[in-house]
C-alpha positions in Angstrom: 41.3 17.3 10.9 39.1 15.2 13.2 36.6 18.0 13.4 36.5 18.3 9.6 36.0 14.6 9.2 33.3 14.7 11.8 31.5 17.5 10.0 31.8 15.6 6.7 30.4 12.4 8.2 27.5 14.4 9.8 26.8 16.2 6.5 26.7 12.8 4.6 24.3 11.5 7.3 22.0 14.5 6.9 22.1 14.1 3.1 21.2 10.4 3.4 18.2 11.3 5.6 17.1 14.0 3.2 17.3 11.6 0.3 15.3 9.0 2.2 12.6 11.6 3.1 12.3 12.7 -0.4 12.2 9.3 -2.0 8.8 8.2 -3.3 7.7 4.9 -4.9 6.0 5.3 -8.3 3.8 2.4 -9.3 2.0 1.6 -12.6 -1.2 -0.5 -12.9 -2.2 -2.1 -16.2 -5.8 -2.4 -17.2 -5.6 -3.8 -20.7 -6.3 -7.4 -21.2 -5.3 -9.1 -24.5 -4.7 -12.7 -25.1 -1.0 -12.1 -25.7 -0.8 -8.9 -23.7 2.9 -8.2 -23.1 4.2 -5.0 -21.4 7.6 -4.0 -22.7 9.6 -4.7 -19.5 12.8 -3.3 -20.9 11.4 0.1 -21.7 9.6 0.4 -18.4 12.6 -0.7 -16.5 14.9 1.7 -18.3 12.4 4.5 -17.5 13.0 3.9 -13.8 9.9 1.9 -12.9 10.4 -1.1 -10.7 6.9 -2.0 -9.6 4.0 -2.9 -11.9 0.5 -4.2 -11.1 -1.1 -6.4 -13.7 -4.7 -7.6 -14.2 -5.1 -11.3 -13.3 -8.8 -11.7 -14.1 -11.2 -11.1 -17.0 -14.8 -10.0 -16.4 -16.6 -10.7 -19.6 -19.7 -12.6 -18.9 -19.6 -16.2 -20.2 -16.1 -15.6 -21.6 -14.6 -14.4 -18.3 -12.2 -16.2 -16.0 -9.0 -15.9 -14.2 -5.7 -15.4 -16.1 -3.6 -17.9 -14.0 -3.7 -21.5 -12.9 -5.9 -22.2 -9.9 -8.2 -24.9 -8.4 -11.3 -22.7 -7.8 -12.5 -21.1 -11.0 -12.2 -21.2 -14.8 -9.1 -20.0 -16.6 -9.9 -17.6 -19.4 -6.3 -17.9 -20.6 -3.0 -17.9 -18.7 -2.0 -14.4 -19.6 -0.9 -13.4 -16.1 1.1 -16.6 -15.7 3.0 -15.7 -18.9 3.9 -12.4 -17.5 5.2 -14.0 -14.3 7.4 -16.3 -16.4 8.7 -13.3 -18.3 9.6 -11.5 -15.1 11.7 -14.4 -13.8 14.8 -12.2 -14.2 13.2 -10.1 -11.4 13.4 -6.8 -13.2 10.2 -5.8 -11.4 8.3 -6.2 -8.2 5.3 -7.8 -9.9 1.8 -7.6 -8.3 -1.4 -9.3 -9.4 -4.6 -7.3 -9.4 -7.4 -9.6 -8.2 -11.1 -9.7 -7.6 -13.0 -11.0 -4.6 -16.7 -10.9 -5.6 -17.2 -10.0 -9.3 -17.0 -13.5 -10.8 -19.6 -12.7 -13.4 -19.0 -15.7 -15.6 -20.3 -18.5 -13.3 -23.9 -18.7 -14.8 -26.6 -19.7 -12.4 -24.8 -20.2 -9.2 -25.9 -20.6 -5.6 -22.9 -18.7 -4.4 -24.2 -15.4 -5.9 -25.6 -12.7 -3.7 -29.1 -11.2 -3.7 -29.8 -7.5 -4.1 -32.9 -5.5 -3.1 -33.4 -3.2 -6.1 -36.4 -1.0 -6.7 -38.3 -2.7 -4.0 -37.7 -6.3 -5.2 -35.2 -9.0 -4.5 -32.9 -9.7 -7.5 -30.1 -12.2 -8.0 -26.8 -10.4 -8.7 -23.6 -11.7 -10.3 -21.4 -11.1 -7.3 -20.3 -13.7 -4.8 -22.1 -13.7 -1.4 -19.6 -12.9 1.3 -22.0 -14.1 3.9 -21.7 -17.6 2.5 -18.6 -19.4 4.0 -18.4 -21.6 0.8 -18.0 -18.6 -1.4 -15.3 -17.1 0.9 -13.5 -20.4 1.0 -13.3 -20.5 -2.8 -12.0 -17.0 -3.0 -9.3 -17.7 -0.4 -8.3 -20.6 -2.6 -7.8 -18.2 -5.5 -5.6 -16.0 -3.4 -3.5 -18.9 -2.1 -3.0 -20.0 -5.7 -1.7 -16.7 -7.0 0.7 -16.4 -4.1 2.1 -19.8 -5.0 2.9 -18.5 -8.5 5.6 -16.3 -7.0 4.1 -12.8 -7.2 5.5 -10.0 -4.9 2.1 -8.7 -4.0 -1.6 -8.6 -4.6 -3.8 -5.6 -5.1 -7.4 -6.4 -4.1 -10.0 -4.9 -6.4 -12.6 -2.4 -5.1 -15.3 -5.2 -5.4 -14.4 -6.0 -1.8 -17.4 -4.0 -0.7 -21.1 -4.6 -0.1 -23.2 -1.8 -1.6 -26.3 -0.4 0.0 -28.7 -2.6 -2.1 -26.6 -5.8 -1.7 -26.3 -8.6 0.9 -29.9 -9.6 1.0 -29.4 -13.3 0.6 -31.0 -15.8 3.0 -27.7 -16.1 4.8 -27.3 -12.3 4.9 -30.8 -11.8 6.3 -30.2 -14.5 8.9 -26.9 -12.9 9.9 -28.7 -9.6 10.4 -31.4 -11.2 12.6 -29.0 -13.2 14.6 -26.6 -10.2 15.2 -29.2 -7.5 15.8 -31.9 -9.5 17.6 -34.7 -8.0 15.4 -36.4 -9.4 12.3 -34.7 -8.7 8.9 -36.8 -6.3 6.9 -35.3 -5.1 3.6 -37.0 -1.7 3.4 -36.0 -0.9 7.0 -32.5 -2.1 6.5 -32.2 0.3 3.5 -33.8 3.2 5.3 -30.8 5.6 5.5 -29.9 6.5 9.0 -32.5 4.4 10.7 -31.6 2.0 13.6 -32.1 -0.9 11.2 -29.9 0.6 8.6 -27.1 1.5 11.0 -27.1 -2.0 12.4 -27.0 -3.5 8.9 -24.1 -1.2 7.9 -22.1 -2.3 11.0 -22.7 -6.0 10.1 -21.6 -5.5 6.5 -18.5 -3.6 7.5 -17.6 -6.3 9.9 -17.9 -9.1 7.3 -15.7 -7.0 4.9 -13.0 -6.3 7.4 -12.9 -9.9 8.8 -12.7 -11.3 5.3 -9.9 -8.9 4.4 -8.0 -10.0 7.5 -8.5 -13.6 6.5 -7.2 -13.0 3.0 -4.1 -11.4 4.5 -3.5 -14.2 7.0 -4.0 -17.0 4.4 -1.7 -15.3 1.8 1.1 -14.7 4.4 0.7 -18.4 5.6 1.8 -19.4 2.1 4.5 -16.7 1.8 5.3 -14.5 4.8 7.0 -11.9 2.5 3.9 -11.3 0.3 2.5 -7.8 0.4 -1.3 -7.2 0.2 -2.9 -3.9 -0.9 -6.6 -3.0 -1.2 -8.4 -0.5 -3.3 -10.5 2.0 -1.3 -13.1 4.4 -2.6 -12.4 8.1 -2.2 -15.5 8.5 -0.1 -13.8 6.7 2.7 -11.6 9.7 3.4 -14.0 12.6 2.7 -17.5 11.3 3.2 -17.3 8.6 5.9 -21.1 8.2 6.2 -21.5 7.7 2.5 -18.6 5.3 2.4 -20.1 3.2 5.1 -23.6 3.2 3.6 -22.7 2.9 -0.1 -19.7 0.6 0.0 -19.4 -0.8 3.6 -15.9 0.5 3.6 -14.3 2.0 6.7 -10.7 3.2 6.7 -10.2 2.5 10.4 -11.5 -1.1 10.0 -9.5 -1.7 6.8 -6.4 -0.3 8.5 -6.8 -2.8 11.4 -7.0 -5.8 9.1 -3.3 -6.3 8.7 -3.2 -5.2 5.1 0.2 -3.8 4.0 -0.9 -1.0 1.7 -4.1 1.0 1.3 -4.7 2.4 -2.2 -6.9 5.5 -1.9 -8.6 6.0 -5.3 -8.4 9.8 -5.6 -9.6 10.1 -9.2 -10.0 13.8 -9.6 -12.2 13.9 -12.7 -14.5 11.2 -11.3 -14.7 13.2 -8.0 -15.5 16.4 -9.9 -18.2 14.7 -12.0 -19.9 12.9 -9.1 -19.7 15.7 -6.6 -20.6 18.4 -9.1 -17.9 20.7 -7.8 -15.6 23.2 -9.5 -11.8 22.7 -10.0 -10.7 24.7 -6.9 -13.1 23.0 -4.6 -12.1 19.6 -5.9 -8.4 20.4 -5.3 -9.2 21.4 -1.8 -11.2 18.2 -1.2 -8.4 16.2 -2.9 -5.9 17.5 -0.4 -8.2 17.1 2.6 -8.9 13.5 1.6 -5.3 12.6 1.5 -4.6 14.2 4.9 -7.6 12.4 6.5 -6.4 9.0 5.1 -2.8 9.6 6.1 -3.9 10.2 9.7 -5.3 6.6 9.7 -3.1 4.7 7.3 0.2 6.5 7.8 3.0 5.3 5.5 0.8 2.5 4.3 -1.1 5.0 2.2 -0.8 4.9 -1.5 -2.5 7.8 -3.4 -3.9 6.3 -6.6 -4.5 8.7 -9.6 -6.3 7.9 -12.8 -4.7 8.9 -16.0 -7.6 8.1 -18.3 -11.1 9.6 -18.5 -13.4 6.7 -19.2 -16.4 9.0 -19.8 -14.6 11.0 -22.5 -12.4 8.1 -23.7 -9.3 10.2 -23.5 -5.9 10.2 -21.7 -5.8 13.0 -19.2 -3.3 15.6 -20.2 0.1 15.5 -18.4 -0.3 19.2 -17.3 -3.6 18.4 -15.6 -2.1 15.4 -13.9 0.8 17.4 -12.6 -1.5 19.9 -11.0 -2.9 17.2 -8.8 0.4 15.4 -8.2 1.8 18.7 -6.9 -1.0 18.7 -4.2 0.3 15.4 -2.7 2.5 16.3 0.3 6.1 15.0 0.5 5.2 12.7 3.4 3.2 10.5 1.1 5.7 7.9 0.0 3.8 6.1 -2.7 1.8 7.1 -5.8 0.1 4.7 -8.2 -0.9 5.7 -11.7 -3.7 3.8 -13.5 -4.3 2.7 -16.1 -1.3 2.4 -18.4 -3.3 2.8 -21.6 -1.4 3.6 -24.8 -0.1 6.7 -23.2 3.5 6.4 -24.4 6.8 6.3 -22.6 7.2 10.1 -22.7 3.9 10.5 -20.8 4.9 7.9 -18.2 8.3 9.5 -17.7 6.5 12.8 -17.2 4.3 11.4 -14.5 7.3 9.8 -12.8 9.3 13.0 -12.8 6.4 15.0 -11.4 5.8 12.4 -8.7 9.4 12.3 -7.6 9.9 16.1 -7.4 
Protein backbone atom coordinates (compact mmCIF):
# COMPACT_ATOMS: atom_id res chain seq x y z
CA UNK A 1 0.00 0.00 0.00
CA UNK A 2 2.83 2.38 0.90
CA UNK A 3 4.54 1.53 -2.39
CA UNK A 4 1.38 2.32 -4.36
CA UNK A 5 0.94 5.61 -2.51
CA UNK A 6 4.56 6.46 -3.16
CA UNK A 7 4.19 5.74 -6.86
CA UNK A 8 1.02 7.85 -6.99
CA UNK A 9 2.69 10.79 -5.27
CA UNK A 10 5.70 10.52 -7.57
CA UNK A 11 3.44 10.36 -10.65
CA UNK A 12 1.57 13.47 -9.51
CA UNK A 13 4.92 15.21 -8.95
CA UNK A 14 6.07 14.36 -12.49
CA UNK A 15 2.73 15.52 -13.91
CA UNK A 16 3.09 18.84 -12.06
CA UNK A 17 6.59 19.33 -13.46
CA UNK A 18 5.42 18.47 -16.97
CA UNK A 19 2.54 20.94 -16.72
CA UNK A 20 4.89 23.67 -15.54
CA UNK A 21 7.34 22.94 -18.35
CA UNK A 22 4.59 23.14 -20.96
CA UNK A 23 2.88 26.24 -19.58
CA UNK A 24 3.37 29.38 -21.64
CA UNK A 25 2.23 32.94 -21.06
CA UNK A 26 0.34 34.49 -23.95
CA UNK A 27 0.21 38.29 -24.01
CA UNK A 28 -1.72 40.77 -26.11
CA UNK A 29 -0.57 44.27 -27.03
CA UNK A 30 -3.08 46.92 -28.15
CA UNK A 31 -2.08 49.54 -30.73
CA UNK A 32 -5.36 51.31 -31.36
CA UNK A 33 -5.86 54.71 -29.77
CA UNK A 34 -9.31 56.24 -29.65
CA UNK A 35 -10.54 58.85 -27.23
CA UNK A 36 -12.87 56.38 -25.58
CA UNK A 37 -10.93 53.26 -26.47
CA UNK A 38 -12.18 50.47 -24.26
CA UNK A 39 -11.08 46.84 -24.70
CA UNK A 40 -13.78 44.34 -23.71
CA UNK A 41 -12.15 42.99 -20.57
CA UNK A 42 -14.82 40.35 -19.98
CA UNK A 43 -14.47 38.75 -23.41
CA UNK A 44 -10.68 38.76 -23.22
CA UNK A 45 -10.68 37.34 -19.72
CA UNK A 46 -13.19 34.62 -20.62
CA UNK A 47 -10.96 33.69 -23.58
CA UNK A 48 -8.14 32.93 -21.16
CA UNK A 49 -6.02 36.06 -21.46
CA UNK A 50 -4.72 37.57 -18.23
CA UNK A 51 -2.04 40.02 -19.41
CA UNK A 52 -2.60 42.95 -21.73
CA UNK A 53 -0.28 45.73 -22.84
CA UNK A 54 -1.97 49.03 -23.70
CA UNK A 55 -0.65 52.15 -25.42
CA UNK A 56 -0.11 55.04 -23.00
CA UNK A 57 1.05 57.69 -25.49
CA UNK A 58 -0.11 59.31 -28.71
CA UNK A 59 2.36 60.38 -31.39
CA UNK A 60 0.43 62.77 -33.59
CA UNK A 61 2.47 65.90 -34.05
CA UNK A 62 0.91 68.93 -32.36
CA UNK A 63 -2.04 66.80 -31.16
CA UNK A 64 0.15 64.21 -29.48
CA UNK A 65 0.71 63.65 -25.78
CA UNK A 66 0.63 61.11 -23.01
CA UNK A 67 -2.58 59.28 -22.08
CA UNK A 68 -2.16 59.53 -18.31
CA UNK A 69 -1.52 62.10 -15.62
CA UNK A 70 2.13 63.13 -15.23
CA UNK A 71 4.25 66.15 -14.32
CA UNK A 72 6.55 66.15 -17.35
CA UNK A 73 4.59 66.32 -20.61
CA UNK A 74 1.21 67.23 -22.06
CA UNK A 75 -1.76 64.91 -21.65
CA UNK A 76 -3.53 64.30 -24.97
CA UNK A 77 -6.41 62.69 -23.08
CA UNK A 78 -6.46 60.37 -20.04
CA UNK A 79 -7.39 57.21 -21.99
CA UNK A 80 -4.84 54.98 -20.31
CA UNK A 81 -5.84 56.23 -16.86
CA UNK A 82 -9.45 55.22 -17.63
CA UNK A 83 -8.34 51.71 -18.50
CA UNK A 84 -6.43 51.46 -15.22
CA UNK A 85 -9.60 52.44 -13.31
CA UNK A 86 -11.62 49.89 -15.22
CA UNK A 87 -9.09 47.19 -14.30
CA UNK A 88 -9.36 47.84 -10.55
CA UNK A 89 -11.05 44.48 -10.11
CA UNK A 90 -7.66 43.09 -11.16
CA UNK A 91 -8.91 40.87 -13.95
CA UNK A 92 -5.68 41.48 -15.80
CA UNK A 93 -2.03 42.14 -15.29
CA UNK A 94 -2.08 45.51 -16.99
CA UNK A 95 1.06 46.92 -18.59
CA UNK A 96 1.61 50.34 -20.11
CA UNK A 97 3.42 50.67 -23.44
CA UNK A 98 5.58 53.80 -23.16
CA UNK A 99 8.01 55.82 -25.26
CA UNK A 100 11.43 57.19 -24.30
CA UNK A 101 12.41 59.51 -27.18
CA UNK A 102 9.58 60.03 -29.68
CA UNK A 103 7.88 63.01 -28.06
CA UNK A 104 7.10 64.55 -31.45
CA UNK A 105 4.58 67.12 -30.19
CA UNK A 106 6.93 69.43 -28.30
CA UNK A 107 7.43 72.01 -31.07
CA UNK A 108 10.78 73.79 -31.15
CA UNK A 109 12.51 72.29 -28.19
CA UNK A 110 16.13 72.44 -27.02
CA UNK A 111 15.80 68.88 -25.71
CA UNK A 112 15.52 67.44 -29.23
CA UNK A 113 18.38 65.57 -30.88
CA UNK A 114 20.34 66.45 -34.03
CA UNK A 115 20.74 64.09 -36.97
CA UNK A 116 23.40 64.03 -39.68
CA UNK A 117 21.30 63.32 -42.77
CA UNK A 118 22.54 63.47 -46.36
CA UNK A 119 25.68 65.25 -45.25
CA UNK A 120 23.91 67.93 -43.24
CA UNK A 121 22.97 68.43 -39.61
CA UNK A 122 19.23 68.45 -39.09
CA UNK A 123 17.05 68.88 -36.04
CA UNK A 124 14.97 65.72 -35.36
CA UNK A 125 11.86 65.27 -33.23
CA UNK A 126 13.39 62.83 -30.76
CA UNK A 127 14.69 63.59 -27.30
CA UNK A 128 18.45 63.82 -26.97
CA UNK A 129 19.57 61.04 -24.60
CA UNK A 130 22.96 62.68 -24.21
CA UNK A 131 21.17 65.58 -22.48
CA UNK A 132 20.70 64.90 -18.73
CA UNK A 133 17.69 67.27 -18.66
CA UNK A 134 15.91 65.18 -21.29
CA UNK A 135 16.69 61.96 -19.45
CA UNK A 136 15.41 63.44 -16.19
CA UNK A 137 12.07 64.37 -17.77
CA UNK A 138 11.64 60.86 -19.18
CA UNK A 139 12.46 59.29 -15.82
CA UNK A 140 9.72 61.47 -14.33
CA UNK A 141 7.23 60.05 -16.84
CA UNK A 142 8.16 56.49 -15.90
CA UNK A 143 7.85 57.23 -12.20
CA UNK A 144 4.41 58.74 -12.82
CA UNK A 145 3.05 55.71 -14.65
CA UNK A 146 4.34 53.38 -11.93
CA UNK A 147 2.46 55.42 -9.33
CA UNK A 148 -0.79 54.80 -11.22
CA UNK A 149 -0.62 51.15 -10.21
CA UNK A 150 0.34 49.37 -13.43
CA UNK A 151 1.81 45.87 -13.18
CA UNK A 152 4.48 46.52 -15.75
CA UNK A 153 5.86 48.78 -18.48
CA UNK A 154 6.88 47.85 -22.00
CA UNK A 155 9.46 50.30 -23.32
CA UNK A 156 8.96 51.22 -26.97
CA UNK A 157 11.65 50.46 -29.55
CA UNK A 158 12.49 54.17 -29.69
CA UNK A 159 15.06 53.44 -26.97
CA UNK A 160 17.71 53.38 -29.66
CA UNK A 161 20.02 55.85 -31.36
CA UNK A 162 20.12 55.24 -35.08
CA UNK A 163 23.22 55.55 -37.26
CA UNK A 164 22.39 59.13 -38.32
CA UNK A 165 21.35 60.35 -34.86
CA UNK A 166 23.10 61.64 -31.75
CA UNK A 167 24.99 64.51 -33.38
CA UNK A 168 23.93 67.25 -30.97
CA UNK A 169 26.57 69.46 -29.36
CA UNK A 170 26.39 67.31 -26.22
CA UNK A 171 26.62 64.11 -28.24
CA UNK A 172 29.64 65.37 -30.17
CA UNK A 173 31.35 66.50 -26.97
CA UNK A 174 30.65 63.13 -25.36
CA UNK A 175 32.36 61.46 -28.32
CA UNK A 176 35.42 63.72 -28.09
CA UNK A 177 35.74 63.36 -24.32
CA UNK A 178 35.33 59.57 -24.42
CA UNK A 179 37.47 58.80 -27.47
CA UNK A 180 40.17 61.45 -27.14
CA UNK A 181 39.82 62.45 -30.81
CA UNK A 182 37.89 65.30 -32.45
CA UNK A 183 34.26 64.61 -33.38
CA UNK A 184 33.84 64.51 -37.15
CA UNK A 185 30.41 63.49 -38.40
CA UNK A 186 31.43 61.84 -41.67
CA UNK A 187 34.11 59.75 -39.97
CA UNK A 188 31.73 58.79 -37.16
CA UNK A 189 29.29 57.50 -39.79
CA UNK A 190 31.93 55.70 -41.88
CA UNK A 191 30.81 52.10 -41.33
CA UNK A 192 33.47 49.93 -39.70
CA UNK A 193 36.03 52.72 -39.30
CA UNK A 194 37.77 53.30 -35.93
CA UNK A 195 35.72 56.49 -35.48
CA UNK A 196 32.50 54.64 -36.25
CA UNK A 197 33.26 51.74 -33.89
CA UNK A 198 34.05 54.15 -31.05
CA UNK A 199 30.83 56.08 -31.74
CA UNK A 200 28.75 52.89 -31.72
CA UNK A 201 30.28 51.86 -28.40
CA UNK A 202 29.44 55.25 -26.86
CA UNK A 203 25.83 55.16 -28.10
CA UNK A 204 25.28 51.62 -26.84
CA UNK A 205 26.67 52.65 -23.46
CA UNK A 206 24.24 55.59 -23.12
CA UNK A 207 21.31 53.35 -24.13
CA UNK A 208 22.16 50.58 -21.69
CA UNK A 209 22.91 52.95 -18.82
CA UNK A 210 19.66 54.82 -19.37
CA UNK A 211 17.71 51.57 -19.49
CA UNK A 212 19.31 50.51 -16.21
CA UNK A 213 18.37 53.90 -14.71
CA UNK A 214 14.75 53.50 -15.82
CA UNK A 215 14.60 50.07 -14.19
CA UNK A 216 16.13 51.35 -10.92
CA UNK A 217 13.86 54.40 -10.71
CA UNK A 218 10.69 52.42 -11.44
CA UNK A 219 11.53 49.77 -8.86
CA UNK A 220 12.34 52.47 -6.29
CA UNK A 221 8.66 53.50 -6.57
CA UNK A 222 7.32 49.93 -6.66
CA UNK A 223 9.77 47.04 -6.16
CA UNK A 224 7.25 44.64 -7.71
CA UNK A 225 6.93 46.49 -11.01
CA UNK A 226 8.11 44.57 -14.08
CA UNK A 227 9.96 46.28 -16.93
CA UNK A 228 10.20 44.97 -20.48
CA UNK A 229 11.89 46.45 -23.54
CA UNK A 230 11.28 46.04 -27.28
CA UNK A 231 14.33 44.86 -29.22
CA UNK A 232 14.73 44.78 -33.00
CA UNK A 233 15.13 41.38 -34.65
CA UNK A 234 18.59 42.36 -35.94
CA UNK A 235 19.91 42.11 -32.37
CA UNK A 236 19.65 38.32 -32.57
CA UNK A 237 20.59 37.62 -36.19
CA UNK A 238 22.66 40.59 -37.42
CA UNK A 239 24.62 41.84 -34.44
CA UNK A 240 26.76 44.29 -36.40
CA UNK A 241 23.74 45.86 -38.08
CA UNK A 242 21.90 46.05 -34.76
CA UNK A 243 24.84 47.87 -33.18
CA UNK A 244 25.29 50.27 -36.08
CA UNK A 245 21.65 50.91 -37.03
CA UNK A 246 19.98 50.94 -33.61
CA UNK A 247 22.74 50.96 -30.94
CA UNK A 248 21.03 47.86 -29.53
CA UNK A 249 23.08 45.06 -28.06
CA UNK A 250 21.35 42.05 -26.48
CA UNK A 251 24.16 41.39 -24.00
CA UNK A 252 24.16 44.99 -22.78
CA UNK A 253 20.36 45.11 -22.58
CA UNK A 254 20.32 41.83 -20.68
CA UNK A 255 22.74 43.27 -18.13
CA UNK A 256 20.58 46.35 -17.46
CA UNK A 257 18.36 44.65 -14.88
CA UNK A 258 15.33 44.60 -17.20
CA UNK A 259 12.81 41.86 -16.37
CA UNK A 260 11.72 40.87 -19.89
CA UNK A 261 13.22 41.28 -23.36
CA UNK A 262 10.65 41.46 -26.18
CA UNK A 263 12.33 40.26 -29.37
CA UNK A 264 10.32 41.57 -32.32
CA UNK A 265 10.40 38.61 -34.72
CA UNK A 266 7.95 40.02 -37.24
CA UNK A 267 8.24 37.44 -40.02
CA UNK A 268 6.66 39.43 -42.86
CA UNK A 269 8.78 42.47 -42.05
CA UNK A 270 11.88 40.27 -41.95
CA UNK A 271 10.99 38.68 -45.29
CA UNK A 272 10.40 42.06 -46.90
CA UNK A 273 13.52 43.75 -45.52
CA UNK A 274 15.92 40.84 -45.95
CA UNK A 275 14.48 39.85 -49.35
CA UNK A 276 14.46 36.15 -48.50
CA UNK A 277 12.09 33.32 -49.34
CA UNK A 278 9.74 31.68 -46.84
CA UNK A 279 12.00 28.71 -46.04
CA UNK A 280 15.04 30.88 -45.39
CA UNK A 281 13.00 33.25 -43.23
CA UNK A 282 11.73 30.33 -41.15
CA UNK A 283 15.31 29.11 -40.66
CA UNK A 284 16.46 32.61 -39.68
CA UNK A 285 13.42 33.01 -37.41
CA UNK A 286 14.39 29.86 -35.49
CA UNK A 287 18.07 30.81 -35.32
CA UNK A 288 17.24 34.27 -34.03
CA UNK A 289 15.13 32.89 -31.18
CA UNK A 290 17.87 30.41 -30.23
CA UNK A 291 20.54 33.14 -30.26
CA UNK A 292 18.43 35.43 -28.08
CA UNK A 293 17.56 32.65 -25.65
CA UNK A 294 21.26 31.96 -25.05
CA UNK A 295 21.58 35.51 -23.72
CA UNK A 296 18.16 36.32 -22.23
CA UNK A 297 17.08 32.86 -21.06
CA UNK A 298 13.61 32.76 -19.53
CA UNK A 299 13.38 36.54 -19.71
CA UNK A 300 12.88 36.25 -23.48
CA UNK A 301 9.47 37.09 -24.93
CA UNK A 302 9.02 36.25 -28.61
CA UNK A 303 6.89 38.97 -30.12
CA UNK A 304 4.87 38.23 -33.26
CA UNK A 305 3.03 40.72 -35.44
CA UNK A 306 -0.51 39.79 -36.48
CA UNK A 307 -1.05 42.69 -38.89
CA UNK A 308 0.73 43.51 -42.13
CA UNK A 309 1.00 47.31 -42.13
CA UNK A 310 2.23 47.41 -45.74
CA UNK A 311 -0.76 45.47 -47.07
CA UNK A 312 -3.21 46.74 -44.43
CA UNK A 313 -4.41 43.24 -43.64
CA UNK A 314 -4.62 40.86 -40.70
CA UNK A 315 -2.17 38.01 -41.22
CA UNK A 316 -4.13 34.76 -41.69
CA UNK A 317 -4.25 32.47 -38.66
CA UNK A 318 -2.80 29.56 -40.65
CA UNK A 319 0.30 31.62 -41.51
CA UNK A 320 0.68 32.75 -37.90
CA UNK A 321 0.49 29.13 -36.68
CA UNK A 322 3.33 28.13 -39.03
CA UNK A 323 5.66 30.50 -37.17
CA UNK A 324 4.23 29.84 -33.71
CA UNK A 325 5.06 26.16 -34.27
CA UNK A 326 8.71 27.09 -34.84
CA UNK A 327 9.04 28.51 -31.30
CA UNK A 328 10.57 25.85 -29.03
CA UNK A 329 8.74 24.76 -25.87
CA UNK A 330 11.47 26.25 -23.65
CA UNK A 331 10.27 29.74 -24.66
CA UNK A 332 7.76 30.56 -21.92
CA UNK A 333 6.28 33.79 -23.26
CA UNK A 334 4.77 34.91 -26.57
CA UNK A 335 3.30 38.35 -27.24
CA UNK A 336 0.92 39.05 -30.12
CA UNK A 337 0.65 42.55 -31.52
CA UNK A 338 -1.42 44.40 -32.52
CA UNK A 339 -4.91 43.51 -31.38
CA UNK A 340 -6.62 45.14 -34.35
CA UNK A 341 -10.23 44.24 -35.10
CA UNK A 342 -9.18 40.62 -35.51
CA UNK A 343 -12.08 39.13 -33.57
CA UNK A 344 -12.20 36.81 -30.60
CA UNK A 345 -12.11 33.64 -32.74
CA UNK A 346 -8.76 34.74 -34.20
CA UNK A 347 -7.32 35.57 -30.77
CA UNK A 348 -8.45 32.24 -29.36
CA UNK A 349 -6.80 30.52 -32.31
CA UNK A 350 -3.52 32.29 -31.58
CA UNK A 351 -3.73 31.32 -27.92
CA UNK A 352 -4.47 27.68 -28.68
CA UNK A 353 -1.53 27.44 -31.09
CA UNK A 354 0.82 29.14 -28.63
CA UNK A 355 -0.12 26.84 -25.76
CA UNK A 356 0.19 23.57 -27.72
